[in-house]
mmCIF file as Biopython writes it, N, C-alpha, C and O atoms, coordinates in Angstrom:
data_model
#
loop_
_atom_site.group_PDB
_atom_site.id
_atom_site.type_symbol
_atom_site.label_atom_id
_atom_site.label_alt_id
_atom_site.label_comp_id
_atom_site.label_asym_id
_atom_site.label_entity_id
_atom_site.label_seq_id
_atom_site.pdbx_PDB_ins_code
_atom_site.Cartn_x
_atom_site.Cartn_y
_atom_site.Cartn_z
_atom_site.occupancy
_atom_site.B_iso_or_equiv
_atom_site.auth_seq_id
_atom_site.auth_asym_id
_atom_site.pdbx_PDB_model_num
ATOM 1   N N  . UNK A ? 1  ? 0.988   -0.963 0.030  1.0 0.0 1  A 1 
ATOM 2   C CA . UNK A ? 1  ? -0.189  0.178  0.014  1.0 0.0 1  A 1 
ATOM 3   C C  . UNK A ? 1  ? 1.002   1.066  0.172  1.0 0.0 1  A 1 
ATOM 4   O O  . UNK A ? 1  ? 2.042   0.928  0.817  1.0 0.0 1  A 1 
ATOM 5   N N  . UNK A ? 2  ? 0.451   2.233  -0.778 1.0 0.0 2  A 1 
ATOM 6   C CA . UNK A ? 2  ? 1.373   3.572  -1.083 1.0 0.0 2  A 1 
ATOM 7   C C  . UNK A ? 2  ? 0.576   4.380  0.013  1.0 0.0 2  A 1 
ATOM 8   O O  . UNK A ? 2  ? -0.625  4.212  0.221  1.0 0.0 2  A 1 
ATOM 9   N N  . UNK A ? 3  ? 1.516   5.434  0.812  1.0 0.0 3  A 1 
ATOM 10  C CA . UNK A ? 3  ? 0.931   6.478  1.539  1.0 0.0 3  A 1 
ATOM 11  C C  . UNK A ? 3  ? 1.449   7.824  1.156  1.0 0.0 3  A 1 
ATOM 12  O O  . UNK A ? 3  ? 2.628   8.101  0.938  1.0 0.0 3  A 1 
ATOM 13  N N  . UNK A ? 4  ? 0.287   8.735  1.094  1.0 0.0 4  A 1 
ATOM 14  C CA . UNK A ? 4  ? 0.097   9.937  0.502  1.0 0.0 4  A 1 
ATOM 15  C C  . UNK A ? 4  ? -0.172  10.886 1.616  1.0 0.0 4  A 1 
ATOM 16  O O  . UNK A ? 4  ? -1.254  10.786 2.193  1.0 0.0 4  A 1 
ATOM 17  N N  . UNK A ? 5  ? 0.551   11.655 1.932  1.0 0.0 5  A 1 
ATOM 18  C CA . UNK A ? 5  ? 0.004   13.092 2.588  1.0 0.0 5  A 1 
ATOM 19  C C  . UNK A ? 5  ? -0.283  14.265 1.852  1.0 0.0 5  A 1 
ATOM 20  O O  . UNK A ? 5  ? 0.560   14.868 1.188  1.0 0.0 5  A 1 
ATOM 21  N N  . UNK A ? 6  ? -1.388  14.567 1.959  1.0 0.0 6  A 1 
ATOM 22  C CA . UNK A ? 6  ? -2.011  15.703 1.229  1.0 0.0 6  A 1 
ATOM 23  C C  . UNK A ? 6  ? -1.935  16.947 2.398  1.0 0.0 6  A 1 
ATOM 24  O O  . UNK A ? 6  ? -2.591  16.953 3.439  1.0 0.0 6  A 1 
ATOM 25  N N  . UNK A ? 7  ? -1.219  17.726 2.075  1.0 0.0 7  A 1 
ATOM 26  C CA . UNK A ? 7  ? -1.116  19.096 2.833  1.0 0.0 7  A 1 
ATOM 27  C C  . UNK A ? 7  ? -1.916  20.603 2.131  1.0 0.0 7  A 1 
ATOM 28  O O  . UNK A ? 7  ? -1.716  21.096 1.021  1.0 0.0 7  A 1 
ATOM 29  N N  . UNK A ? 8  ? -2.719  21.007 3.066  1.0 0.0 8  A 1 
ATOM 30  C CA . UNK A ? 8  ? -3.730  22.010 2.438  1.0 0.0 8  A 1 
ATOM 31  C C  . UNK A ? 8  ? -2.991  23.524 3.564  1.0 0.0 8  A 1 
ATOM 32  O O  . UNK A ? 8  ? -2.849  23.594 4.784  1.0 0.0 8  A 1 
ATOM 33  N N  . UNK A ? 9  ? -2.730  24.345 2.657  1.0 0.0 9  A 1 
ATOM 34  C CA . UNK A ? 9  ? -2.148  25.500 3.287  1.0 0.0 9  A 1 
ATOM 35  C C  . UNK A ? 9  ? -3.346  26.767 2.981  1.0 0.0 9  A 1 
ATOM 36  O O  . UNK A ? 9  ? -4.330  26.675 2.248  1.0 0.0 9  A 1 
ATOM 37  N N  . UNK A ? 10 ? -2.957  27.814 3.702  1.0 0.0 10 A 1 
ATOM 38  C CA . UNK A ? 10 ? -4.177  28.749 3.792  1.0 0.0 10 A 1 
ATOM 39  C C  . UNK A ? 10 ? -4.255  29.515 2.516  1.0 0.0 10 A 1 
ATOM 40  O O  . UNK A ? 10 ? -5.059  30.439 2.396  1.0 0.0 10 A 1 
ATOM 41  N N  . UNK A ? 11 ? -3.445  29.160 1.559  1.0 0.0 11 A 1 
ATOM 42  C CA . UNK A ? 11 ? -3.712  29.852 0.153  1.0 0.0 11 A 1 
ATOM 43  C C  . UNK A ? 11 ? -5.119  29.421 -0.415 1.0 0.0 11 A 1 
ATOM 44  O O  . UNK A ? 11 ? -5.587  28.301 -0.207 1.0 0.0 11 A 1 
ATOM 45  N N  . UNK A ? 12 ? -5.711  30.333 -1.097 1.0 0.0 12 A 1 
ATOM 46  C CA . UNK A ? 12 ? -6.758  30.008 -1.896 1.0 0.0 12 A 1 
ATOM 47  C C  . UNK A ? 12 ? -6.888  28.869 -2.366 1.0 0.0 12 A 1 
ATOM 48  O O  . UNK A ? 12 ? -5.802  28.392 -2.696 1.0 0.0 12 A 1 
ATOM 49  N N  . UNK A ? 13 ? -8.001  28.025 -2.595 1.0 0.0 13 A 1 
ATOM 50  C CA . UNK A ? 13 ? -7.785  26.731 -3.218 1.0 0.0 13 A 1 
ATOM 51  C C  . UNK A ? 13 ? -7.982  25.536 -2.618 1.0 0.0 13 A 1 
ATOM 52  O O  . UNK A ? 13 ? -7.895  24.440 -3.172 1.0 0.0 13 A 1 
ATOM 53  N N  . UNK A ? 14 ? -8.270  25.764 -1.393 1.0 0.0 14 A 1 
ATOM 54  C CA . UNK A ? 14 ? -8.806  24.633 -0.606 1.0 0.0 14 A 1 
ATOM 55  C C  . UNK A ? 14 ? -9.707  23.534 -1.390 1.0 0.0 14 A 1 
ATOM 56  O O  . UNK A ? 14 ? -9.558  22.324 -1.224 1.0 0.0 14 A 1 
ATOM 57  N N  . UNK A ? 15 ? -10.233 23.853 -1.872 1.0 0.0 15 A 1 
ATOM 58  C CA . UNK A ? 15 ? -11.225 22.780 -2.587 1.0 0.0 15 A 1 
ATOM 59  C C  . UNK A ? 15 ? -10.685 21.819 -3.311 1.0 0.0 15 A 1 
ATOM 60  O O  . UNK A ? 15 ? -11.212 20.715 -3.444 1.0 0.0 15 A 1 
ATOM 61  N N  . UNK A ? 16 ? -9.310  22.246 -3.973 1.0 0.0 16 A 1 
ATOM 62  C CA . UNK A ? 16 ? -8.395  21.386 -4.520 1.0 0.0 16 A 1 
ATOM 63  C C  . UNK A ? 16 ? -8.074  20.100 -3.712 1.0 0.0 16 A 1 
ATOM 64  O O  . UNK A ? 16 ? -8.295  18.987 -4.190 1.0 0.0 16 A 1 
ATOM 65  N N  . UNK A ? 17 ? -7.583  20.267 -2.559 1.0 0.0 17 A 1 
ATOM 66  C CA . UNK A ? 17 ? -7.229  19.580 -1.716 1.0 0.0 17 A 1 
ATOM 67  C C  . UNK A ? 17 ? -8.097  18.508 -1.396 1.0 0.0 17 A 1 
ATOM 68  O O  . UNK A ? 17 ? -7.854  17.301 -1.365 1.0 0.0 17 A 1 
ATOM 69  N N  . UNK A ? 18 ? -9.421  19.288 -1.100 1.0 0.0 18 A 1 
ATOM 70  C CA . UNK A ? 18 ? -10.684 18.318 -0.614 1.0 0.0 18 A 1 
ATOM 71  C C  . UNK A ? 18 ? -11.043 17.541 -1.619 1.0 0.0 18 A 1 
ATOM 72  O O  . UNK A ? 18 ? -11.318 16.374 -1.343 1.0 0.0 18 A 1 
ATOM 73  N N  . UNK A ? 19 ? -11.131 18.020 -3.104 1.0 0.0 19 A 1 
ATOM 74  C CA . UNK A ? 19 ? -11.295 16.951 -4.041 1.0 0.0 19 A 1 
ATOM 75  C C  . UNK A ? 19 ? -10.245 15.823 -4.136 1.0 0.0 19 A 1 
ATOM 76  O O  . UNK A ? 19 ? -10.501 14.631 -4.305 1.0 0.0 19 A 1 
ATOM 77  N N  . UNK A ? 20 ? -9.427  16.198 -4.046 1.0 0.0 20 A 1 
ATOM 78  C CA . UNK A ? 20 ? -8.200  15.146 -4.220 1.0 0.0 20 A 1 
ATOM 79  C C  . UNK A ? 20 ? -8.351  14.187 -3.212 1.0 0.0 20 A 1 
ATOM 80  O O  . UNK A ? 20 ? -8.238  13.024 -3.598 1.0 0.0 20 A 1 
ATOM 81  N N  . UNK A ? 21 ? -8.614  14.397 -1.815 1.0 0.0 21 A 1 
ATOM 82  C CA . UNK A ? 21 ? -8.872  13.548 -0.980 1.0 0.0 21 A 1 
ATOM 83  C C  . UNK A ? 21 ? -10.136 12.897 -1.534 1.0 0.0 21 A 1 
ATOM 84  O O  . UNK A ? 21 ? -9.975  11.682 -1.651 1.0 0.0 21 A 1 
ATOM 85  N N  . UNK A ? 22 ? -11.169 13.260 -1.858 1.0 0.0 22 A 1 
ATOM 86  C CA . UNK A ? 22 ? -12.377 12.536 -2.310 1.0 0.0 22 A 1 
ATOM 87  C C  . UNK A ? 22 ? -12.072 11.643 -3.514 1.0 0.0 22 A 1 
ATOM 88  O O  . UNK A ? 22 ? -12.724 10.602 -3.602 1.0 0.0 22 A 1 
ATOM 89  N N  . UNK A ? 23 ? -11.237 11.899 -4.371 1.0 0.0 23 A 1 
ATOM 90  C CA . UNK A ? 23 ? -10.939 10.818 -5.263 1.0 0.0 23 A 1 
ATOM 91  C C  . UNK A ? 23 ? -10.146 9.755  -5.034 1.0 0.0 23 A 1 
ATOM 92  O O  . UNK A ? 23 ? -10.360 8.655  -5.543 1.0 0.0 23 A 1 
ATOM 93  N N  . UNK A ? 24 ? -9.169  10.011 -4.245 1.0 0.0 24 A 1 
ATOM 94  C CA . UNK A ? 24 ? -8.112  9.094  -3.227 1.0 0.0 24 A 1 
ATOM 95  C C  . UNK A ? 24 ? -8.902  8.330  -2.698 1.0 0.0 24 A 1 
ATOM 96  O O  . UNK A ? 24 ? -8.894  7.147  -3.036 1.0 0.0 24 A 1 
ATOM 97  N N  . UNK A ? 25 ? -9.430  8.609  -2.122 1.0 0.0 25 A 1 
ATOM 98  C CA . UNK A ? 25 ? -10.663 7.581  -1.199 1.0 0.0 25 A 1 
ATOM 99  C C  . UNK A ? 25 ? -11.191 6.388  -1.703 1.0 0.0 25 A 1 
ATOM 100 O O  . UNK A ? 25 ? -11.540 5.432  -1.010 1.0 0.0 25 A 1 
ATOM 101 N N  . UNK A ? 26 ? -11.258 6.485  -3.282 1.0 0.0 26 A 1 
ATOM 102 C CA . UNK A ? 26 ? -11.782 5.445  -3.933 1.0 0.0 26 A 1 
ATOM 103 C C  . UNK A ? 26 ? -10.608 4.385  -4.449 1.0 0.0 26 A 1 
ATOM 104 O O  . UNK A ? 26 ? -10.751 3.206  -4.772 1.0 0.0 26 A 1 
ATOM 105 N N  . UNK A ? 27 ? -9.657  5.022  -4.426 1.0 0.0 27 A 1 
ATOM 106 C CA . UNK A ? 27 ? -8.409  4.227  -4.951 1.0 0.0 27 A 1 
ATOM 107 C C  . UNK A ? 27 ? -7.977  3.272  -3.538 1.0 0.0 27 A 1 
ATOM 108 O O  . UNK A ? 27 ? -7.747  3.761  -2.432 1.0 0.0 27 A 1 
ATOM 109 N N  . UNK A ? 28 ? -7.939  2.033  -3.823 1.0 0.0 28 A 1 
ATOM 110 C CA . UNK A ? 28 ? -7.973  0.894  -2.941 1.0 0.0 28 A 1 
ATOM 111 C C  . UNK A ? 28 ? -6.467  0.672  -2.429 1.0 0.0 28 A 1 
ATOM 112 O O  . UNK A ? 28 ? -6.342  0.029  -1.387 1.0 0.0 28 A 1 
ATOM 113 N N  . UNK A ? 29 ? -5.398  1.112  -3.024 1.0 0.0 29 A 1 
ATOM 114 C CA . UNK A ? 29 ? -3.932  0.878  -2.808 1.0 0.0 29 A 1 
ATOM 115 C C  . UNK A ? 29 ? -3.420  2.246  -2.207 1.0 0.0 29 A 1 
ATOM 116 O O  . UNK A ? 29 ? -2.262  2.259  -1.790 1.0 0.0 29 A 1 
ATOM 117 N N  . UNK A ? 30 ? -4.083  3.254  -2.134 1.0 0.0 30 A 1 
ATOM 118 C CA . UNK A ? 30 ? -3.644  4.511  -1.574 1.0 0.0 30 A 1 
ATOM 119 C C  . UNK A ? 30 ? -4.425  4.871  -0.384 1.0 0.0 30 A 1 
ATOM 120 O O  . UNK A ? 30 ? -5.633  5.000  -0.189 1.0 0.0 30 A 1 
ATOM 121 N N  . UNK A ? 31 ? -2.870  5.056  0.718  1.0 0.0 31 A 1 
ATOM 122 C CA . UNK A ? 31 ? -3.897  5.615  2.032  1.0 0.0 31 A 1 
ATOM 123 C C  . UNK A ? 31 ? -3.207  6.882  2.396  1.0 0.0 31 A 1 
ATOM 124 O O  . UNK A ? 31 ? -2.015  7.103  2.605  1.0 0.0 31 A 1 
ATOM 125 N N  . UNK A ? 32 ? -4.314  7.707  2.420  1.0 0.0 32 A 1 
ATOM 126 C CA . UNK A ? 32 ? -4.006  9.429  2.924  1.0 0.0 32 A 1 
ATOM 127 C C  . UNK A ? 32 ? -4.182  9.611  4.020  1.0 0.0 32 A 1 
ATOM 128 O O  . UNK A ? 32 ? -4.970  9.134  4.836  1.0 0.0 32 A 1 
ATOM 129 N N  . UNK A ? 33 ? -3.268  10.483 4.074  1.0 0.0 33 A 1 
ATOM 130 C CA . UNK A ? 33 ? -3.248  11.421 5.606  1.0 0.0 33 A 1 
ATOM 131 C C  . UNK A ? 33 ? -3.115  13.017 4.991  1.0 0.0 33 A 1 
ATOM 132 O O  . UNK A ? 33 ? -2.597  13.430 3.953  1.0 0.0 33 A 1 
ATOM 133 N N  . UNK A ? 34 ? -3.850  13.753 6.154  1.0 0.0 34 A 1 
ATOM 134 C CA . UNK A ? 34 ? -3.988  15.245 5.672  1.0 0.0 34 A 1 
ATOM 135 C C  . UNK A ? 34 ? -3.215  16.027 6.818  1.0 0.0 34 A 1 
ATOM 136 O O  . UNK A ? 34 ? -3.185  15.630 7.983  1.0 0.0 34 A 1 
ATOM 137 N N  . UNK A ? 35 ? -2.567  17.229 6.342  1.0 0.0 35 A 1 
ATOM 138 C CA . UNK A ? 35 ? -2.040  18.011 7.328  1.0 0.0 35 A 1 
ATOM 139 C C  . UNK A ? 35 ? -2.717  19.396 6.826  1.0 0.0 35 A 1 
ATOM 140 O O  . UNK A ? 35 ? -2.876  19.619 5.626  1.0 0.0 35 A 1 
ATOM 141 N N  . UNK A ? 36 ? -3.047  20.173 7.687  1.0 0.0 36 A 1 
ATOM 142 C CA . UNK A ? 36 ? -3.803  21.657 7.427  1.0 0.0 36 A 1 
ATOM 143 C C  . UNK A ? 36 ? -3.100  22.458 8.498  1.0 0.0 36 A 1 
ATOM 144 O O  . UNK A ? 36 ? -2.739  22.092 9.617  1.0 0.0 36 A 1 
ATOM 145 N N  . UNK A ? 37 ? -2.990  23.586 7.929  1.0 0.0 37 A 1 
ATOM 146 C CA . UNK A ? 37 ? -2.160  24.788 8.433  1.0 0.0 37 A 1 
ATOM 147 C C  . UNK A ? 37 ? -3.761  25.294 9.684  1.0 0.0 37 A 1 
ATOM 148 O O  . UNK A ? 37 ? -4.853  24.726 9.689  1.0 0.0 37 A 1 
ATOM 149 N N  . UNK A ? 38 ? -3.467  26.113 10.302 1.0 0.0 38 A 1 
ATOM 150 C CA . UNK A ? 38 ? -4.700  27.075 10.889 1.0 0.0 38 A 1 
ATOM 151 C C  . UNK A ? 38 ? -5.212  27.982 9.923  1.0 0.0 38 A 1 
ATOM 152 O O  . UNK A ? 38 ? -6.387  28.349 9.959  1.0 0.0 38 A 1 
ATOM 153 N N  . UNK A ? 39 ? -4.332  28.402 8.982  1.0 0.0 39 A 1 
ATOM 154 C CA . UNK A ? 39 ? -4.947  29.520 7.876  1.0 0.0 39 A 1 
ATOM 155 C C  . UNK A ? 39 ? -5.562  28.466 6.863  1.0 0.0 39 A 1 
ATOM 156 O O  . UNK A ? 39 ? -6.205  29.039 5.984  1.0 0.0 39 A 1 
ATOM 157 N N  . UNK A ? 40 ? -5.549  27.440 6.770  1.0 0.0 40 A 1 
ATOM 158 C CA . UNK A ? 40 ? -6.113  26.569 5.644  1.0 0.0 40 A 1 
ATOM 159 C C  . UNK A ? 40 ? -7.572  26.431 6.483  1.0 0.0 40 A 1 
ATOM 160 O O  . UNK A ? 40 ? -8.535  26.812 5.818  1.0 0.0 40 A 1 
ATOM 161 N N  . UNK A ? 41 ? -7.797  26.079 7.463  1.0 0.0 41 A 1 
ATOM 162 C CA . UNK A ? 41 ? -8.962  25.722 8.214  1.0 0.0 41 A 1 
ATOM 163 C C  . UNK A ? 41 ? -9.884  27.009 8.182  1.0 0.0 41 A 1 
ATOM 164 O O  . UNK A ? 41 ? -11.108 26.923 8.091  1.0 0.0 41 A 1 
ATOM 165 N N  . UNK A ? 42 ? -9.267  28.089 8.256  1.0 0.0 42 A 1 
ATOM 166 C CA . UNK A ? 42 ? -10.155 29.356 8.063  1.0 0.0 42 A 1 
ATOM 167 C C  . UNK A ? 42 ? -10.587 29.413 6.504  1.0 0.0 42 A 1 
ATOM 168 O O  . UNK A ? 42 ? -11.760 29.596 6.180  1.0 0.0 42 A 1 
ATOM 169 N N  . UNK A ? 43 ? -9.479  29.231 5.508  1.0 0.0 43 A 1 
ATOM 170 C CA . UNK A ? 43 ? -9.910  29.253 4.213  1.0 0.0 43 A 1 
ATOM 171 C C  . UNK A ? 43 ? -10.979 28.250 3.629  1.0 0.0 43 A 1 
ATOM 172 O O  . UNK A ? 43 ? -11.759 28.493 2.708  1.0 0.0 43 A 1 
ATOM 173 N N  . UNK A ? 44 ? -10.865 27.104 4.327  1.0 0.0 44 A 1 
ATOM 174 C CA . UNK A ? 44 ? -12.023 25.895 4.049  1.0 0.0 44 A 1 
ATOM 175 C C  . UNK A ? 44 ? -13.288 26.536 4.564  1.0 0.0 44 A 1 
ATOM 176 O O  . UNK A ? 44 ? -14.270 26.165 3.920  1.0 0.0 44 A 1 
ATOM 177 N N  . UNK A ? 45 ? -13.532 27.309 5.444  1.0 0.0 45 A 1 
ATOM 178 C CA . UNK A ? 45 ? -14.574 27.721 6.029  1.0 0.0 45 A 1 
ATOM 179 C C  . UNK A ? 45 ? -15.313 28.838 5.310  1.0 0.0 45 A 1 
ATOM 180 O O  . UNK A ? 45 ? -16.537 28.969 5.294  1.0 0.0 45 A 1 
ATOM 181 N N  . UNK A ? 46 ? -14.317 29.726 4.644  1.0 0.0 46 A 1 
ATOM 182 C CA . UNK A ? 46 ? -14.429 30.923 3.798  1.0 0.0 46 A 1 
ATOM 183 C C  . UNK A ? 46 ? -14.762 30.281 2.469  1.0 0.0 46 A 1 
ATOM 184 O O  . UNK A ? 46 ? -15.813 30.694 1.981  1.0 0.0 46 A 1 
ATOM 185 N N  . UNK A ? 47 ? -14.087 29.334 1.746  1.0 0.0 47 A 1 
ATOM 186 C CA . UNK A ? 47 ? -14.291 29.088 0.566  1.0 0.0 47 A 1 
ATOM 187 C C  . UNK A ? 47 ? -15.209 27.753 0.116  1.0 0.0 47 A 1 
ATOM 188 O O  . UNK A ? 47 ? -15.639 27.562 -1.022 1.0 0.0 47 A 1 
ATOM 189 N N  . UNK A ? 48 ? -15.364 27.069 1.022  1.0 0.0 48 A 1 
ATOM 190 C CA . UNK A ? 48 ? -16.370 25.843 0.652  1.0 0.0 48 A 1 
ATOM 191 C C  . UNK A ? 48 ? -17.365 25.507 1.890  1.0 0.0 48 A 1 
ATOM 192 O O  . UNK A ? 48 ? -17.276 26.097 2.967  1.0 0.0 48 A 1 
ATOM 193 N N  . UNK A ? 49 ? -18.247 24.577 1.642  1.0 0.0 49 A 1 
ATOM 194 C CA . UNK A ? 49 ? -19.483 24.177 2.409  1.0 0.0 49 A 1 
ATOM 195 C C  . UNK A ? 49 ? -19.060 23.054 3.201  1.0 0.0 49 A 1 
ATOM 196 O O  . UNK A ? 49 ? -19.865 22.509 3.956  1.0 0.0 49 A 1 
ATOM 197 N N  . UNK A ? 50 ? -17.596 22.566 3.075  1.0 0.0 50 A 1 
ATOM 198 C CA . UNK A ? 50 ? -17.060 21.505 3.926  1.0 0.0 50 A 1 
ATOM 199 C C  . UNK A ? 50 ? -16.861 21.992 5.369  1.0 0.0 50 A 1 
ATOM 200 O O  . UNK A ? 50 ? -16.541 23.139 5.683  1.0 0.0 50 A 1 
ATOM 201 N N  . UNK A ? 51 ? -17.088 20.986 6.190  1.0 0.0 51 A 1 
ATOM 202 C CA . UNK A ? 51 ? -16.558 21.331 7.861  1.0 0.0 51 A 1 
ATOM 203 C C  . UNK A ? 51 ? -15.285 20.648 7.911  1.0 0.0 51 A 1 
ATOM 204 O O  . UNK A ? 51 ? -15.000 19.790 7.075  1.0 0.0 51 A 1 
ATOM 205 N N  . UNK A ? 52 ? -14.621 20.932 8.708  1.0 0.0 52 A 1 
ATOM 206 C CA . UNK A ? 52 ? -13.030 20.555 9.216  1.0 0.0 52 A 1 
ATOM 207 C C  . UNK A ? 52 ? -13.441 19.073 9.480  1.0 0.0 52 A 1 
ATOM 208 O O  . UNK A ? 52 ? -12.670 18.261 8.968  1.0 0.0 52 A 1 
ATOM 209 N N  . UNK A ? 53 ? -14.417 18.589 10.121 1.0 0.0 53 A 1 
ATOM 210 C CA . UNK A ? 53 ? -14.530 17.056 10.556 1.0 0.0 53 A 1 
ATOM 211 C C  . UNK A ? 53 ? -14.646 16.530 9.370  1.0 0.0 53 A 1 
ATOM 212 O O  . UNK A ? 53 ? -14.014 15.492 9.176  1.0 0.0 53 A 1 
ATOM 213 N N  . UNK A ? 54 ? -15.356 17.009 8.413  1.0 0.0 54 A 1 
ATOM 214 C CA . UNK A ? 54 ? -15.936 16.147 6.812  1.0 0.0 54 A 1 
ATOM 215 C C  . UNK A ? 54 ? -14.570 16.002 6.420  1.0 0.0 54 A 1 
ATOM 216 O O  . UNK A ? 54 ? -14.346 14.811 6.200  1.0 0.0 54 A 1 
ATOM 217 N N  . UNK A ? 55 ? -13.670 16.644 6.260  1.0 0.0 55 A 1 
ATOM 218 C CA . UNK A ? 55 ? -12.454 17.021 5.400  1.0 0.0 55 A 1 
ATOM 219 C C  . UNK A ? 55 ? -11.768 16.175 6.119  1.0 0.0 55 A 1 
ATOM 220 O O  . UNK A ? 55 ? -11.083 15.448 5.400  1.0 0.0 55 A 1 
ATOM 221 N N  . UNK A ? 56 ? -11.646 15.928 7.419  1.0 0.0 56 A 1 
ATOM 222 C CA . UNK A ? 56 ? -10.456 15.220 8.143  1.0 0.0 56 A 1 
ATOM 223 C C  . UNK A ? 56 ? -10.994 13.702 7.909  1.0 0.0 56 A 1 
ATOM 224 O O  . UNK A ? 56 ? -10.212 12.757 8.012  1.0 0.0 56 A 1 
ATOM 225 N N  . UNK A ? 57 ? -12.116 13.547 7.648  1.0 0.0 57 A 1 
ATOM 226 C CA . UNK A ? 57 ? -12.811 12.017 7.674  1.0 0.0 57 A 1 
ATOM 227 C C  . UNK A ? 57 ? -12.386 11.533 6.215  1.0 0.0 57 A 1 
ATOM 228 O O  . UNK A ? 57 ? -12.182 10.336 6.015  1.0 0.0 57 A 1 
ATOM 229 N N  . UNK A ? 58 ? -12.250 12.524 5.150  1.0 0.0 58 A 1 
ATOM 230 C CA . UNK A ? 58 ? -11.794 11.754 3.969  1.0 0.0 58 A 1 
ATOM 231 C C  . UNK A ? 58 ? -10.364 11.217 4.008  1.0 0.0 58 A 1 
ATOM 232 O O  . UNK A ? 58 ? -10.104 10.197 3.369  1.0 0.0 58 A 1 
ATOM 233 N N  . UNK A ? 59 ? -9.485  11.797 4.671  1.0 0.0 59 A 1 
ATOM 234 C CA . UNK A ? 59 ? -8.362  11.352 4.929  1.0 0.0 59 A 1 
ATOM 235 C C  . UNK A ? 59 ? -8.074  9.768  5.346  1.0 0.0 59 A 1 
ATOM 236 O O  . UNK A ? 59 ? -6.928  9.392  5.590  1.0 0.0 59 A 1 
#
């Protein structure tokens, strides 16, 4: 099994990290982990309808 760390920073575009996690969730031989900065958490709430818990659950 391959492991992949997805990092989301405070830059605009947090939805791309979320979408990547959604796509990778269906790939059986990849284990994902998530790292988010505090600024990313703010950007996530401003730019998407996803909660922090929802995104964490994708990893």
